[in-house]
N, CA, C and O atoms as a GROMACS GRO file, in nm:
protein
  404
    1TYR      N    1 -12.737   2.541 -23.395
    1TYR     CA    2 -12.662   2.427 -23.342
    1TYR      C    3 -12.509   2.437 -23.376
    1TYR      O    4 -12.482   2.487 -23.485
    2LEU      N    5 -12.420   2.402 -23.308
    2LEU     CA    6 -12.286   2.410 -23.333
    2LEU      C    7 -12.245   2.284 -23.412
    2LEU      O    8 -12.169   2.300 -23.508
    3ALA      N    9 -12.286   2.167 -23.382
    3ALA     CA   10 -12.255   2.046 -23.461
    3ALA      C   11 -12.373   1.949 -23.434
    3ALA      O   12 -12.452   1.963 -23.341
    4PRO      N   13 -12.378   1.850 -23.524
    4PRO     CA   14 -12.490   1.756 -23.518
    4PRO      C   15 -12.465   1.659 -23.396
    4PRO      O   16 -12.353   1.630 -23.353
    5PRO      N   17 -12.582   1.616 -23.347
    5PRO     CA   18 -12.582   1.531 -23.220
    5PRO      C   19 -12.527   1.387 -23.255
    5PRO      O   20 -12.530   1.349 -23.372
    6LEU      N   21 -12.482   1.316 -23.164
    6LEU     CA   22 -12.439   1.175 -23.176
    6LEU      C   23 -12.554   1.095 -23.127
    6LEU      O   24 -12.595   1.000 -23.193
    7ALA      N   25 -12.608   1.130 -23.010
    7ALA     CA   26 -12.731   1.059 -22.950
    7ALA      C   27 -12.845   1.046 -23.045
    7ALA      O   28 -12.889   1.149 -23.096
    8ASN      N   29 -12.895   0.934 -23.073
    8ASN     CA   30 -13.016   0.908 -23.148
    8ASN      C   31 -12.997   0.970 -23.288
    8ASN      O   32 -13.094   1.016 -23.348
    9SER      N   33 -12.874   0.972 -23.340
    9SER     CA   34 -12.843   1.028 -23.485
    9SER      C   35 -12.852   0.906 -23.586
    9SER      O   36 -12.792   0.799 -23.573
   10ASP      N   37 -12.938   0.940 -23.690
   10ASP     CA   38 -12.946   0.852 -23.798
   10ASP      C   39 -12.811   0.818 -23.863
   10ASP      O   40 -12.794   0.709 -23.918
   11TRP      N   41 -12.727   0.899 -23.856
   11TRP     CA   42 -12.587   0.880 -23.912
   11TRP      C   43 -12.503   0.788 -23.834
   11TRP      O   44 -12.424   0.713 -23.891
   12VAL      N   45 -12.516   0.791 -23.693
   12VAL     CA   46 -12.444   0.708 -23.599
   12VAL      C   47 -12.501   0.564 -23.616
   12VAL      O   48 -12.426   0.468 -23.634
   13ALA      N   49 -12.630   0.554 -23.609
   13ALA     CA   50 -12.706   0.426 -23.606
   13ALA      C   51 -12.705   0.368 -23.743
   13ALA      O   52 -12.728   0.248 -23.756
   14GLY      N   53 -12.680   0.443 -23.847
   14GLY     CA   54 -12.690   0.386 -23.985
   14GLY      C   55 -12.570   0.305 -24.023
   14GLY      O   56 -12.512   0.237 -23.938
   15SER      N   57 -12.530   0.309 -24.149
   15SER     CA   58 -12.412   0.239 -24.207
   15SER      C   59 -12.285   0.246 -24.132
   15SER      O   60 -12.226   0.354 -24.127
   16PRO      N   61 -12.236   0.139 -24.073
   16PRO     CA   62 -12.099   0.138 -24.020
   16PRO      C   63 -11.991   0.175 -24.107
   16PRO      O   64 -11.891   0.231 -24.063
   17GLU      N   65 -12.008   0.144 -24.238
   17GLU     CA   66 -11.918   0.179 -24.348
   17GLU      C   67 -11.907   0.328 -24.355
   17GLU      O   68 -11.795   0.380 -24.361
   18ARG      N   69 -12.008   0.394 -24.355
   18ARG     CA   70 -12.023   0.540 -24.368
   18ARG      C   71 -11.954   0.604 -24.244
   18ARG      O   72 -11.878   0.700 -24.258
   19LEU      N   73 -11.981   0.553 -24.127
   19LEU     CA   74 -11.918   0.608 -23.998
   19LEU      C   75 -11.774   0.583 -24.000
   19LEU      O   76 -11.700   0.673 -23.961
   20ILE      N   77 -11.724   0.471 -24.041
   20ILE     CA   78 -11.575   0.445 -24.048
   20ILE      C   79 -11.504   0.544 -24.136
   20ILE      O   80 -11.399   0.600 -24.105
   21ARG      N   81 -11.571   0.563 -24.256
   21ARG     CA   82 -11.509   0.659 -24.358
   21ARG      C   83 -11.497   0.806 -24.290
   21ARG      O   84 -11.400   0.879 -24.308
   22ILE      N   85 -11.597   0.836 -24.218
   22ILE     CA   86 -11.594   0.978 -24.136
   22ILE      C   87 -11.495   0.975 -24.047
   22ILE      O   88 -11.418   1.071 -24.045
   23ALA      N   89 -11.480   0.876 -23.964
   23ALA     CA   90 -11.375   0.869 -23.863
   23ALA      C   91 -11.235   0.869 -23.926
   23ALA      O   92 -11.146   0.940 -23.880
   24LEU      N   93 -11.216   0.787 -24.032
   24LEU     CA   94 -11.080   0.785 -24.092
   24LEU      C   95 -11.041   0.905 -24.161
   24LEU      O   96 -10.928   0.946 -24.138
   25HIS      N   97 -11.129   0.980 -24.255
   25HIS     CA   98 -11.093   1.076 -24.336
   25HIS      C   99 -11.167   1.213 -24.316
   25HIS      O  100 -11.137   1.313 -24.382
   26GLY      N  101 -11.263   1.212 -24.222
   26GLY     CA  102 -11.335   1.334 -24.196
   26GLY      C  103 -11.453   1.347 -24.307
   26GLY      O  104 -11.476   1.259 -24.390
   27MET      N  105 -11.519   1.464 -24.299
   27MET     CA  106 -11.622   1.497 -24.382
   27MET      C  107 -11.646   1.644 -24.390
   27MET      O  108 -11.619   1.720 -24.297
   28GLN      N  109 -11.698   1.683 -24.508
   28GLN     CA  110 -11.728   1.833 -24.534
   28GLN      C  111 -11.852   1.858 -24.587
   28GLN      O  112 -11.914   1.775 -24.654
   29GLY      N  113 -11.899   1.990 -24.556
   29GLY     CA  114 -12.029   2.026 -24.606
   29GLY      C  115 -12.133   2.023 -24.502
   29GLY      O  116 -12.119   1.956 -24.400
   30PRO      N  117 -12.246   2.101 -24.529
   30PRO     CA  118 -12.358   2.097 -24.432
   30PRO      C  119 -12.412   1.945 -24.436
   30PRO      O  120 -12.400   1.874 -24.536
   31ILE      N  121 -12.468   1.908 -24.322
   31ILE     CA  122 -12.527   1.780 -24.307
   31ILE      C  123 -12.664   1.789 -24.246
   31ILE      O  124 -12.691   1.874 -24.161
   32GLU      N  125 -12.748   1.705 -24.288
   32GLU     CA  126 -12.884   1.693 -24.223
   32GLU      C  127 -12.884   1.566 -24.136
   32GLU      O  128 -12.854   1.454 -24.179
   33VAL      N  129 -12.921   1.595 -24.004
   33VAL     CA  130 -12.935   1.480 -23.902
   33VAL      C  131 -13.066   1.482 -23.838
   33VAL      O  132 -13.107   1.582 -23.779
   34ASN      N  133 -13.130   1.378 -23.848
   34ASN     CA  134 -13.266   1.363 -23.795
   34ASN      C  135 -13.353   1.484 -23.837
   34ASN      O  136 -13.430   1.533 -23.754
   35GLY      N  137 -13.344   1.531 -23.954
   35GLY     CA  138 -13.435   1.623 -24.011
   35GLY      C  139 -13.379   1.770 -23.978
   35GLY      O  140 -13.443   1.866 -24.021
   36SER      N  141 -13.272   1.791 -23.907
   36SER     CA  142 -13.230   1.920 -23.886
   36SER      C  143 -13.097   1.935 -23.961
   36SER      O  144 -13.017   1.842 -23.972
   37ARG      N  145 -13.076   2.064 -24.014
   37ARG     CA  146 -12.948   2.082 -24.104
   37ARG      C  147 -12.854   2.163 -24.010
   37ARG      O  148 -12.885   2.255 -23.934
   38TYR      N  149 -12.728   2.107 -24.030
   38TYR     CA  150 -12.602   2.166 -23.965
   38TYR      C  151 -12.494   2.213 -24.063
   38TYR      O  152 -12.454   2.148 -24.160
   39ARG      N  153 -12.455   2.326 -24.030
   39ARG     CA  154 -12.351   2.388 -24.125
   39ARG      C  155 -12.214   2.394 -24.058
   39ARG      O  156 -12.112   2.410 -24.126
   40HIS      N  157 -12.211   2.381 -23.925
   40HIS     CA  158 -12.081   2.405 -23.869
   40HIS      C  159 -12.055   2.287 -23.775
   40HIS      O  160 -12.147   2.242 -23.707
   41PRO      N  161 -11.928   2.235 -23.769
   41PRO     CA  162 -11.820   2.281 -23.856
   41PRO      C  163 -11.829   2.236 -24.000
   41PRO      O  164 -11.872   2.124 -24.025
   42GLU      N  165 -11.790   2.318 -24.099
   42GLU     CA  166 -11.806   2.280 -24.235
   42GLU      C  167 -11.719   2.169 -24.273
   42GLU      O  168 -11.750   2.090 -24.362
   43VAL      N  169 -11.597   2.161 -24.199
   43VAL     CA  170 -11.514   2.036 -24.226
   43VAL      C  171 -11.482   1.973 -24.089
   43VAL      O  172 -11.442   2.043 -23.996
   44MET      N  173 -11.497   1.848 -24.077
   44MET     CA  174 -11.472   1.780 -23.969
   44MET      C  175 -11.335   1.696 -24.000
   44MET      O  176 -11.339   1.609 -24.086
   45PRO      N  177 -11.232   1.719 -23.940
   45PRO     CA  178 -11.112   1.639 -23.973
   45PRO      C  179 -11.125   1.486 -23.934
   45PRO      O  180 -11.195   1.446 -23.841
   46GLY      N  181 -11.044   1.403 -24.022
   46GLY     CA  182 -11.052   1.257 -23.987
   46GLY      C  183 -10.950   1.228 -23.885
   46GLY      O  184 -10.867   1.314 -23.856
   47LEU      N  185 -10.952   1.109 -23.826
   47LEU     CA  186 -10.866   1.065 -23.716
   47LEU      C  187 -10.777   0.940 -23.767
   47LEU      O  188 -10.718   0.867 -23.688
   48GLY      N  189 -10.774   0.924 -23.895
   48GLY     CA  190 -10.706   0.807 -23.954
   48GLY      C  191 -10.557   0.811 -23.920
   48GLY      O  192 -10.498   0.710 -23.882
   49LEU      N  193 -10.496   0.932 -23.934
   49LEU     CA  194 -10.346   0.936 -23.907
   49LEU      C  195 -10.321   0.930 -23.754
   49LEU      O  196 -10.211   0.894 -23.714
   50ALA      N  197 -10.413   0.961 -23.674
   50ALA     CA  198 -10.387   0.970 -23.528
   50ALA      C  199 -10.420   0.841 -23.443
   50ALA      O  200 -10.365   0.812 -23.336
   51LEU      N  201 -10.517   0.770 -23.508
   51LEU     CA  202 -10.564   0.647 -23.428
   51LEU      C  203 -10.542   0.525 -23.514
   51LEU      O  204 -10.546   0.529 -23.637
   52LYS      N  205 -10.517   0.405 -23.437
   52LYS     CA  206 -10.502   0.284 -23.497
   52LYS      C  207 -10.650   0.220 -23.522
   52LYS      O  208 -10.749   0.264 -23.463
   53ASP      N  209 -10.654   0.122 -23.607
   53ASP     CA  210 -10.780   0.059 -23.651
   53ASP      C  211 -10.867   0.023 -23.513
   53ASP      O  212 -10.984   0.058 -23.501
   54GLN      N  213 -10.800  -0.046 -23.421
   54GLN     CA  214 -10.868  -0.095 -23.304
   54GLN      C  215 -10.921   0.022 -23.221
   54GLN      O  216 -11.028   0.012 -23.161
   55GLN      N  217 -10.846   0.136 -23.218
   55GLN     CA  218 -10.896   0.251 -23.141
   55GLN      C  219 -11.014   0.317 -23.219
   55GLN      O  220 -11.103   0.371 -23.154
   56ILE      N  221 -11.018   0.315 -23.345
   56ILE     CA  222 -11.128   0.375 -23.417
   56ILE      C  223 -11.253   0.286 -23.397
   56ILE      O  224 -11.363   0.335 -23.371
   57ALA      N  225 -11.233   0.154 -23.410
   57ALA     CA  226 -11.348   0.065 -23.388
   57ALA      C  227 -11.398   0.079 -23.239
   57ALA      O  228 -11.518   0.067 -23.216
   58ASP      N  229 -11.317   0.101 -23.146
   58ASP     CA  230 -11.360   0.122 -23.013
   58ASP      C  231 -11.436   0.245 -22.991
   58ASP      O  232 -11.539   0.242 -22.924
   59VAL      N  233 -11.389   0.363 -23.050
   59VAL     CA  234 -11.454   0.488 -23.038
   59VAL      C  235 -11.609   0.486 -23.110
   59VAL      O  236 -11.710   0.536 -23.062
   60LEU      N  237 -11.598   0.416 -23.235
   60LEU     CA  238 -11.720   0.401 -23.299
   60LEU      C  239 -11.820   0.313 -23.232
   60LEU      O  240 -11.940   0.343 -23.232
   61THR      N  241 -11.775   0.203 -23.174
   61THR     CA  242 -11.864   0.115 -23.090
   61THR      C  243 -11.922   0.188 -22.988
   61THR      O  244 -12.043   0.179 -22.967
   62TYR      N  245 -11.844   0.266 -22.915
   62TYR     CA  246 -11.878   0.348 -22.805
   62TYR      C  247 -11.996   0.444 -22.832
   62TYR      O  248 -12.094   0.450 -22.757
   63ILE      N  249 -11.978   0.521 -22.951
   63ILE     CA  250 -12.088   0.609 -22.991
   63ILE      C  251 -12.206   0.538 -23.030
   63ILE      O  252 -12.315   0.584 -23.000
   64ARG      N  253 -12.195   0.420 -23.098
   64ARG     CA  254 -12.310   0.349 -23.151
   64ARG      C  255 -12.382   0.277 -23.031
   64ARG      O  256 -12.498   0.243 -23.050
   65THR      N  257 -12.329   0.253 -22.917
   65THR     CA  258 -12.385   0.178 -22.802
   65THR      C  259 -12.416   0.258 -22.680
   65THR      O  260 -12.496   0.214 -22.598
   66ALA      N  261 -12.354   0.378 -22.664
   66ALA     CA  262 -12.369   0.459 -22.554
   66ALA      C  263 -12.514   0.509 -22.526
   66ALA      O  264 -12.548   0.534 -22.410
   67TRP      N  265 -12.591   0.522 -22.620
   67TRP     CA  266 -12.730   0.570 -22.604
   67TRP      C  267 -12.832   0.466 -22.641
   67TRP      O  268 -12.935   0.499 -22.701
   68GLY      N  269 -12.806   0.339 -22.607
   68GLY     CA  270 -12.906   0.236 -22.620
   68GLY      C  271 -12.888   0.146 -22.752
   68GLY      O  272 -12.958   0.046 -22.768
   69GLY      N  273 -12.797   0.182 -22.840
   69GLY     CA  274 -12.785   0.097 -22.956
   69GLY      C  275 -12.700  -0.039 -22.921
   69GLY      O  276 -12.651  -0.050 -22.809
   70ASN      N  277 -12.685  -0.128 -23.004
   70ASN     CA  278 -12.614  -0.252 -22.974
   70ASN      C  279 -12.524  -0.295 -23.103
   70ASN      O  280 -12.482  -0.410 -23.119
   71SER      N  281 -12.504  -0.197 -23.185
   71SER     CA  282 -12.416  -0.227 -23.306
   71SER      C  283 -12.286  -0.191 -23.291
   71SER      O  284 -12.252  -0.074 -23.275
   72GLN      N  285 -12.196  -0.302 -23.295
   72GLN     CA  286 -12.050  -0.271 -23.274
   72GLN      C  287 -11.979  -0.247 -23.406
   72GLN      O  288 -12.028  -0.280 -23.514
   73VAL      N  289 -11.866  -0.190 -23.391
   73VAL     CA  290 -11.786  -0.178 -23.519
   73VAL      C  291 -11.658  -0.265 -23.495
   73VAL      O  292 -11.597  -0.253 -23.388
   74GLU      N  293 -11.619  -0.345 -23.582
   74GLU     CA  294 -11.506  -0.436 -23.576
   74GLU      C  295 -11.380  -0.378 -23.633
   74GLU      O  296 -11.382  -0.302 -23.730
   75GLU      N  297 -11.274  -0.411 -23.574
   75GLU     CA  298 -11.131  -0.376 -23.625
   75GLU      C  299 -11.122  -0.406 -23.767
   75GLU      O  300 -11.088  -0.318 -23.847
   76LYS      N  301 -11.152  -0.528 -23.804
   76LYS     CA  302 -11.137  -0.579 -23.934
   76LYS      C  303 -11.206  -0.497 -24.030
   76LYS      O  304 -11.152  -0.476 -24.139
   77ASP      N  305 -11.329  -0.443 -24.000
   77ASP     CA  306 -11.386  -0.348 -24.097
   77ASP      C  307 -11.325  -0.218 -24.116
   77ASP      O  308 -11.325  -0.161 -24.225
   78VAL      N  309 -11.268  -0.166 -24.000
   78VAL     CA  310 -11.191  -0.039 -24.014
   78VAL      C  311 -11.063  -0.058 -24.098
   78VAL      O  312 -11.022   0.030 -24.173
   79LYS      N  313 -11.002  -0.177 -24.082
   79LYS     CA  314 -10.887  -0.214 -24.158
   79LYS      C  315 -10.911  -0.226 -24.299
   79LYS      O  316 -10.828  -0.186 -24.381
   80ARG      N  317 -11.032  -0.286 -24.334
   80ARG     CA  318 -11.071  -0.293 -24.476
   80ARG      C  319 -11.099  -0.162 -24.546
   80ARG      O  320 -11.058  -0.136 -24.659
   81VAL      N  321 -11.172  -0.080 -24.468
   81VAL     CA  322 -11.216   0.055 -24.530
   81VAL      C  323 -11.084   0.140 -24.542
   81VAL      O  324 -11.072   0.214 -24.640
   82ARG      N  325 -10.984   0.131 -24.447
   82ARG     CA  326 -10.865   0.208 -24.455
   82ARG      C  327 -10.794   0.159 -24.569
   82ARG      O  328 -10.749   0.244 -24.646
   83ALA      N  329 -10.775   0.022 -24.598
   83ALA     CA  330 -10.699  -0.027 -24.710
   83ALA      C  331 -10.765   0.015 -24.851
   83ALA      O  332 -10.700   0.056 -24.947
   84THR      N  333 -10.899  -0.002 -24.848
   84THR     CA  334 -10.964   0.037 -24.972
   84THR      C  335 -10.943   0.188 -25.018
   84THR      O  336 -10.935   0.223 -25.136
   85HIS      N  337 -10.937   0.263 -24.919
   85HIS     CA  338 -10.925   0.412 -24.937
   85HIS      C  339 -10.794   0.472 -24.890
   85HIS      O  340 -10.790   0.586 -24.842
   86LYS      N  341 -10.684   0.395 -24.903
   86LYS     CA  342 -10.556   0.426 -24.854
   86LYS      C  343 -10.496   0.550 -24.925
   86LYS      O  344 -10.409   0.614 -24.865
   87ASP      N  345 -10.531   0.584 -25.033
   87ASP     CA  346 -10.491   0.707 -25.111
   87ASP      C  347 -10.568   0.826 -25.085
   87ASP      O  348 -10.533   0.933 -25.136
   88ARG      N  349 -10.672   0.818 -25.009
   88ARG     CA  350 -10.761   0.938 -24.997
   88ARG      C  351 -10.702   1.036 -24.894
   88ARG      O  352 -10.662   0.994 -24.785
   89VAL      N  353 -10.696   1.165 -24.928
   89VAL     CA  354 -10.636   1.257 -24.856
   89VAL      C  355 -10.731   1.379 -24.815
   89VAL      O  356 -10.693   1.468 -24.738
   90THR      N  357 -10.852   1.373 -24.870
   90THR     CA  358 -10.954   1.478 -24.852
   90THR      C  359 -11.070   1.415 -24.776
   90THR      O  360 -11.098   1.296 -24.786
   91PRO      N  361 -11.134   1.502 -24.700
   91PRO     CA  362 -11.257   1.462 -24.632
   91PRO      C  363 -11.374   1.410 -24.724
   91PRO      O  364 -11.387   1.451 -24.839
   92TRP      N  365 -11.451   1.328 -24.672
   92TRP     CA  366 -11.572   1.275 -24.772
   92TRP      C  367 -11.670   1.394 -24.771
   92TRP      O  368 -11.692   1.466 -24.674
   93ASP      N  369 -11.725   1.403 -24.889
   93ASP     CA  370 -11.848   1.498 -24.908
   93ASP      C  371 -11.972   1.423 -24.864
   93ASP      O  372 -11.987   1.303 -24.883
   94VAL      N  373 -12.062   1.505 -24.804
   94VAL     CA  374 -12.190   1.439 -24.749
   94VAL      C  375 -12.264   1.368 -24.869
   94VAL      O  376 -12.318   1.261 -24.842
   95LYS      N  377 -12.271   1.411 -24.992
   95LYS     CA  378 -12.334   1.349 -25.094
   95LYS      C  379 -12.265   1.213 -25.123
   95LYS      O  380 -12.336   1.117 -25.151
   96GLU      N  381 -12.140   1.202 -25.117
   96GLU     CA  382 -12.061   1.072 -25.131
   96GLU      C  383 -12.106   0.970 -25.016
   96GLU      O  384 -12.132   0.853 -25.041
   97LEU      N  385 -12.113   1.020 -24.900
   97LEU     CA  386 -12.147   0.942 -24.788
   97LEU      C  387 -12.283   0.892 -24.794
   97LEU      O  388 -12.311   0.782 -24.744
   98LEU      N  389 -12.372   0.967 -24.852
   98LEU     CA  390 -12.518   0.927 -24.859
   98LEU      C  391 -12.538   0.818 -24.960
   98LEU      O  392 -12.638   0.747 -24.952
   99GLU      N  393 -12.448   0.800 -25.055
   99GLU     CA  394 -12.460   0.683 -25.145
   99GLU      C  395 -12.428   0.558 -25.085
   99GLU      O  396 -12.454   0.457 -25.150
  100ILE      N  397 -12.371   0.546 -24.960
  100ILE     CA  398 -12.340   0.440 -24.890
  100ILE      C  399 -12.453   0.388 -24.804
  100ILE      O  400 -12.498   0.458 -24.714
  101LYS      N  401 -12.502   0.261 -24.830
  101LYS     CA  402 -12.613   0.207 -24.756
  101LYS      C  403 -12.566   0.119 -24.651
  101LYS      O  404 -12.647   0.063 -24.576
   0.00000   0.00000   0.00000
């Protein structure tokens, strides 16, 4: 597989905090999604410099609801995560992200 799926993904349906961090700063390393391991791309770039908080919230809400989910991501949550990690310049490591529940 080239990249992990978004549909029915335990990462997409899981912690919004984790998903927001990925959208803002990107992620690196192999990842396991729904029991399958994905190695490529090794680094997914973040969109924090290109998109505003509401745009990120809209994109994440779409991917969380497009395949039957109903969990939205709020602009205030994106704004909070962005402010908390404003000095971060590197993508998140999968291990760091798995610590977030």
